[in-house]
Residue, then its C-alpha position, 0 to 999 in steps of 0.5 A: x635502151x640509150x636513144x643514140x643507139x636508135x639511129x636507123x628508121x625502119x617501117x613495120x609492116x603487117x600482112x593483109x590477106x584480101x580476095x580479087x574480085x575478078x578471080x577470086x584468088x587470095x592476095x596478100x599485100x603488106x600494110x605499114x602500121x608504124x615507122x619507128x627508130x631502130x638498132x641494126x645489128x649484124x647476127x653473131x655466129x651463133x644466132x646466124x646458125x640457130x636461125x639457119x636451123x630454123x629455116x629462117x632468112x634472119x641476117x640481122x637483129x633490130x632492136x626497137x622501143x617495146x610496142x604491144x601490136x608486134x608480132x612474129x609475123x610482121x616485117x621490117x623494111x630499112x628507109x633504104x627499102x631493104x627488108x629485114 
């Protein structure tokens, strides 16, 4: 991985489920676990079709350096505020 390609700042967030004290309803909030540099690339037509077949809303690929704690249930937010 060339460091020059990692030019977009993104936040990695994980879902935190908690229970509202008054209503007892489950509330999902997101907690930032890391801010990292990433390379953002649009999906190829083949990848885009595969993502649609799996009912995902994926429009781009984010490449970051390896981190052990990353899971599929996490999300990325670009520094501009867009969800990836």
